[in-house]
C-alpha positions as a Markdown table, in Angstrom:
| # | Residue | x | y | z |
|---|---|---|---|---|
| 1 | Unk | 81.3 | 54.7 | 14.0 |
| 2 | Unk | 78.2 | 56.2 | 12.5 |
| 3 | Unk | 75.5 | 57.8 | 14.6 |
| 4 | Unk | 71.8 | 58.0 | 13.9 |
| 5 | Unk | 70.9 | 61.8 | 13.8 |
| 6 | Unk | 68.0 | 61.2 | 16.2 |
| 7 | Unk | 69.9 | 59.2 | 18.8 |
| 8 | Unk | 72.6 | 60.1 | 21.5 |
| 9 | Unk | 74.9 | 57.2 | 22.5 |
| 10 | Unk | 74.9 | 56.3 | 26.2 |
| 11 | Unk | 74.1 | 53.5 | 28.7 |
| 12 | Unk | 71.0 | 51.4 | 27.7 |
| 13 | Unk | 68.8 | 52.9 | 30.4 |
| 14 | Unk | 69.8 | 56.5 | 29.6 |
| 15 | Unk | 69.5 | 56.5 | 25.8 |
| 16 | Unk | 68.0 | 59.8 | 24.7 |
| 17 | Unk | 65.8 | 60.5 | 21.7 |
| 18 | Unk | 65.9 | 63.9 | 20.0 |
| 19 | Unk | 62.4 | 64.9 | 19.2 |
| 20 | Unk | 61.5 | 67.4 | 16.6 |
| 21 | Unk | 59.0 | 70.3 | 17.0 |
| 22 | Unk | 55.9 | 68.2 | 17.4 |
| 23 | Unk | 53.0 | 68.6 | 19.9 |
| 24 | Unk | 51.8 | 65.9 | 22.2 |
| 25 | Unk | 49.5 | 64.4 | 19.5 |
| 26 | Unk | 52.3 | 64.1 | 17.0 |
| 27 | Unk | 51.4 | 67.0 | 14.9 |
| 28 | Unk | 53.9 | 69.5 | 13.7 |
| 29 | Unk | 54.2 | 72.5 | 16.0 |
| 30 | Unk | 56.3 | 75.3 | 14.5 |
| 31 | Unk | 56.2 | 77.2 | 17.8 |
| 32 | Unk | 57.8 | 74.5 | 19.8 |
| 33 | Unk | 61.6 | 74.0 | 20.3 |
| 34 | Unk | 63.2 | 70.5 | 19.9 |
| 35 | Unk | 63.5 | 68.7 | 23.2 |
| 36 | Unk | 65.2 | 65.5 | 24.5 |
| 37 | Unk | 63.5 | 62.7 | 26.4 |
| 38 | Unk | 65.1 | 59.6 | 28.0 |
| 39 | Unk | 64.1 | 56.0 | 27.1 |
| 40 | Unk | 62.6 | 55.6 | 30.6 |
| 41 | Unk | 60.2 | 58.5 | 29.9 |
| 42 | Unk | 59.2 | 56.9 | 26.6 |
| 43 | Unk | 58.5 | 53.5 | 28.3 |
| 44 | Unk | 56.5 | 55.2 | 31.1 |
| 45 | Unk | 54.5 | 57.1 | 28.6 |
| 46 | Unk | 53.7 | 54.0 | 26.6 |
| 47 | Unk | 52.8 | 52.0 | 29.7 |
| 48 | Unk | 50.4 | 54.8 | 30.9 |
| 49 | Unk | 48.7 | 54.9 | 27.6 |
| 50 | Unk | 48.3 | 51.1 | 27.6 |
| 51 | Unk | 46.9 | 51.2 | 31.1 |
| 52 | Unk | 44.4 | 53.9 | 30.2 |
| 53 | Unk | 43.2 | 51.9 | 27.1 |
| 54 | Unk | 42.8 | 48.7 | 29.2 |
| 55 | Unk | 40.8 | 50.5 | 31.9 |
| 56 | Unk | 38.5 | 52.0 | 29.2 |
| 57 | Unk | 38.0 | 48.6 | 27.7 |
| 58 | Unk | 37.2 | 47.0 | 31.1 |
| 59 | Unk | 34.7 | 49.7 | 31.9 |
| 60 | Unk | 33.0 | 49.3 | 28.5 |
| 61 | Unk | 32.9 | 45.5 | 28.9 |
| 62 | Unk | 31.4 | 45.7 | 32.4 |
| 63 | Unk | 28.8 | 48.2 | 31.3 |
| 64 | Unk | 27.7 | 46.0 | 28.5 |
| 65 | Unk | 27.6 | 42.9 | 30.6 |
| 66 | Unk | 25.6 | 44.7 | 33.3 |
| 67 | Unk | 22.8 | 45.7 | 30.9 |
| 68 | Unk | 19.8 | 44.0 | 32.6 |
| 69 | Unk | 16.7 | 42.5 | 31.1 |
| 70 | Unk | 13.5 | 44.3 | 32.1 |
| 71 | Unk | 10.0 | 42.7 | 32.2 |
| 72 | Unk | 7.7 | 44.0 | 29.4 |
| 73 | Unk | 5.4 | 46.7 | 31.0 |
| 74 | Unk | 1.7 | 46.4 | 30.9 |
| 75 | Unk | 1.7 | 42.7 | 30.5 |
| 76 | Unk | 1.5 | 39.5 | 32.6 |
| 77 | Unk | 3.8 | 37.8 | 30.1 |
| 78 | Unk | 7.2 | 36.6 | 31.4 |
| 79 | Unk | 9.0 | 38.1 | 28.4 |
| 80 | Unk | 11.8 | 40.5 | 29.3 |
| 81 | Unk | 13.7 | 42.9 | 27.0 |
| 82 | Unk | 17.0 | 44.8 | 26.9 |
| 83 | Unk | 18.3 | 47.3 | 24.3 |
| 84 | Unk | 21.5 | 46.4 | 22.6 |
| 85 | Unk | 21.9 | 49.4 | 20.3 |
| 86 | Unk | 20.5 | 52.2 | 18.2 |
| 87 | Unk | 21.6 | 52.8 | 14.6 |
| 88 | Unk | 20.7 | 55.6 | 12.2 |
| 89 | Unk | 19.6 | 59.2 | 12.5 |
| 90 | Unk | 16.1 | 60.5 | 12.6 |
| 91 | Unk | 14.8 | 57.4 | 10.7 |
| 92 | Unk | 16.8 | 54.7 | 12.6 |
| 93 | Unk | 16.1 | 51.4 | 14.2 |
| 94 | Unk | 16.5 | 50.0 | 17.7 |
| 95 | Unk | 18.0 | 46.6 | 18.2 |
| 96 | Unk | 16.8 | 44.7 | 21.2 |
| 97 | Unk | 17.0 | 41.2 | 22.7 |
| 98 | Unk | 14.0 | 39.5 | 24.2 |
| 99 | Unk | 13.7 | 36.3 | 26.3 |
| 100 | Unk | 10.9 | 34.2 | 27.7 |
| 101 | Unk | 11.8 | 33.9 | 31.4 |
| 102 | Unk | 8.7 | 31.7 | 32.0 |
| 103 | Unk | 8.2 | 27.9 | 31.9 |
| 104 | Unk | 5.6 | 28.0 | 29.1 |
| 105 | Unk | 5.4 | 29.2 | 25.6 |
| 106 | Unk | 4.2 | 32.8 | 25.4 |
| 107 | Unk | 3.9 | 35.7 | 22.9 |
| 108 | Unk | 5.7 | 39.1 | 22.5 |
| 109 | Unk | 4.1 | 42.2 | 21.0 |
| 110 | Unk | 6.1 | 45.5 | 20.7 |
| 111 | Unk | 3.0 | 47.7 | 20.2 |
| 112 | Unk | 3.0 | 50.6 | 22.7 |
| 113 | Unk | 6.5 | 50.1 | 23.9 |
| 114 | Unk | 8.7 | 53.2 | 24.1 |
| 115 | Unk | 12.3 | 53.9 | 25.1 |
| 116 | Unk | 14.0 | 56.6 | 27.1 |
| 117 | Unk | 17.6 | 57.8 | 26.5 |
| 118 | Unk | 20.3 | 57.1 | 29.0 |
| 119 | Unk | 23.2 | 59.4 | 30.0 |
| 120 | Unk | 23.2 | 63.2 | 30.5 |
| 121 | Unk | 19.5 | 64.4 | 30.5 |
| 122 | Unk | 20.6 | 67.9 | 29.3 |
| 123 | Unk | 22.2 | 66.4 | 26.1 |
| 124 | Unk | 19.8 | 63.4 | 25.6 |
| 125 | Unk | 18.0 | 62.8 | 22.3 |
| 126 | Unk | 14.2 | 62.3 | 21.9 |
| 127 | Unk | 12.4 | 59.3 | 23.4 |
| 128 | Unk | 11.5 | 56.6 | 20.9 |
| 129 | Unk | 8.3 | 54.7 | 20.4 |
| 130 | Unk | 8.1 | 51.3 | 18.6 |
| 131 | Unk | 5.9 | 51.3 | 15.5 |
| 132 | Unk | 4.9 | 48.8 | 12.9 |
| 133 | Unk | 6.0 | 45.1 | 12.6 |
| 134 | Unk | 9.5 | 44.4 | 13.9 |
| 135 | Unk | 12.2 | 42.4 | 12.2 |
| 136 | Unk | 13.4 | 39.1 | 13.7 |
| 137 | Unk | 16.9 | 37.7 | 13.1 |
| 138 | Unk | 16.7 | 34.2 | 11.7 |
| 139 | Unk | 19.1 | 31.7 | 10.0 |
| 140 | Unk | 17.9 | 33.1 | 6.6 |
| 141 | Unk | 18.1 | 36.8 | 7.5 |
| 142 | Unk | 15.7 | 39.2 | 8.9 |
| 143 | Unk | 12.0 | 38.3 | 8.9 |
| 144 | Unk | 9.3 | 40.9 | 9.6 |
| 145 | Unk | 6.6 | 40.0 | 12.2 |
| 146 | Unk | 3.9 | 41.7 | 14.3 |
| 147 | Unk | 3.9 | 39.1 | 17.1 |
| 148 | Unk | 6.5 | 36.6 | 18.2 |
| 149 | Unk | 6.0 | 33.2 | 19.9 |
| 150 | Unk | 8.7 | 32.3 | 22.3 |
| 151 | Unk | 9.3 | 28.9 | 23.9 |
| 152 | Unk | 10.3 | 28.7 | 27.5 |
| 153 | Unk | 13.8 | 30.2 | 27.9 |
| 154 | Unk | 14.0 | 31.2 | 24.2 |
| 155 | Unk | 15.9 | 34.3 | 23.2 |
| 156 | Unk | 15.4 | 36.4 | 20.0 |
| 157 | Unk | 17.2 | 39.5 | 18.5 |
| 158 | Unk | 14.8 | 42.0 | 17.0 |
| 159 | Unk | 15.0 | 45.3 | 15.1 |
| 160 | Unk | 12.3 | 47.8 | 16.0 |
| 161 | Unk | 11.3 | 50.7 | 13.7 |
| 162 | Unk | 10.8 | 53.7 | 16.0 |
| 163 | Unk | 9.4 | 57.2 | 15.9 |
| 164 | Unk | 10.6 | 60.2 | 17.8 |
| 165 | Unk | 8.4 | 61.5 | 20.6 |
| 166 | Unk | 10.0 | 64.8 | 21.9 |
| 167 | Unk | 10.2 | 67.5 | 19.2 |
| 168 | Unk | 12.1 | 69.9 | 21.5 |
| 169 | Unk | 15.1 | 67.5 | 21.8 |
| 170 | Unk | 17.7 | 66.5 | 19.2 |
| 171 | Unk | 17.3 | 63.6 | 16.9 |
| 172 | Unk | 18.9 | 60.3 | 18.0 |
| 173 | Unk | 22.3 | 59.3 | 16.5 |
| 174 | Unk | 24.0 | 55.9 | 16.1 |
| 175 | Unk | 25.5 | 54.9 | 19.4 |
| 176 | Unk | 23.0 | 56.8 | 21.6 |
| 177 | Unk | 22.0 | 54.7 | 24.6 |
| 178 | Unk | 18.4 | 53.8 | 25.4 |
| 179 | Unk | 16.4 | 51.6 | 27.8 |
| 180 | Unk | 12.8 | 50.5 | 27.8 |
| 181 | Unk | 10.4 | 52.8 | 29.7 |
| 182 | Unk | 8.7 | 51.4 | 32.8 |
| 183 | Unk | 5.3 | 52.3 | 31.3 |
| 184 | Unk | 3.6 | 51.7 | 28.0 |
| 185 | Unk | 1.8 | 54.0 | 25.6 |
| 186 | Unk | -2.0 | 53.8 | 26.3 |
| 187 | Unk | -3.6 | 51.1 | 24.2 |
| 188 | Unk | -6.0 | 53.3 | 22.3 |
| 189 | Unk | -3.2 | 55.7 | 21.3 |
| 190 | Unk | -0.9 | 52.9 | 20.4 |
| 191 | Unk | -3.5 | 51.3 | 18.2 |
| 192 | Unk | -4.1 | 54.6 | 16.4 |
| 193 | Unk | -0.4 | 55.1 | 15.8 |
| 194 | Unk | -0.1 | 51.5 | 14.4 |
| 195 | Unk | -3.1 | 52.1 | 12.1 |
| 196 | Unk | -1.6 | 55.3 | 10.7 |
| 197 | Unk | 1.8 | 53.6 | 10.3 |
| 198 | Unk | 0.1 | 50.8 | 8.3 |
| 199 | Unk | -1.6 | 53.3 | 6.0 |
| 200 | Unk | 1.7 | 55.3 | 5.5 |
| 201 | Unk | 3.6 | 52.1 | 4.7 |
| 202 | Unk | 0.9 | 50.8 | 2.3 |
| 203 | Unk | 1.0 | 54.1 | 0.4 |
| 204 | Unk | 4.7 | 53.6 | -0.5 |
| 205 | Unk | 4.5 | 49.9 | -1.3 |
| 206 | Unk | 4.7 | 48.2 | 2.2 |
| 207 | Unk | 7.1 | 48.2 | 5.1 |
| 208 | Unk | 9.9 | 46.7 | 3.0 |
| 209 | Unk | 9.9 | 49.6 | 0.5 |
| 210 | Unk | 13.0 | 51.9 | 0.7 |
| 211 | Unk | 10.9 | 55.0 | 1.5 |
| 212 | Unk | 8.6 | 53.2 | 4.1 |
| 213 | Unk | 10.7 | 54.0 | 7.1 |
| 214 | Unk | 10.6 | 57.8 | 6.5 |
| 215 | Unk | 6.9 | 57.7 | 5.8 |
| 216 | Unk | 6.0 | 55.6 | 8.8 |
| 217 | Unk | 8.2 | 57.6 | 11.2 |
| 218 | Unk | 7.2 | 61.1 | 10.1 |
């Protein structure tokens, strides 16, 4: 009877597999000697890896589900906001979700909002300030607005153009975590930033121009 060169015949629970000179990640390791493992060891290894993956997925899901809404600072409006993600490098955009938690129609305005990084403060990126009109997700795509009217209980997903605040920290990267700050940039300063952003965008053809983001955020 023929025999596979990588298998050793024996009882089903003691079948052994001849492994070649590979390291634990499956890469060729010329310094390692061939070794033998039992089928039980293979099964236990696979089960432990599966358990590790499931735990990681559960932790990620719980963290995402636990991300709370926070009331917009510096306003009596019942609108609340939570960050759902950052995408891009230095000239990126922050995606947020807003909801009107009140019983009447109200307005949302992003001017003066800024966001602080989550995670290890020693490795955190710069803080981010909202600038210019935001983009709102609609059934026809993304529509740029300066203010948003929300009916009672209405949700909306927005993309905010942002600028970096702390020059001594690294630039943000896709996947960095952020949350809305508990305060708001002073109104006079926020208005001046918005005015300068409008001028910068106008000089390159408006906020929709390909080079507008870099001009506005610089």
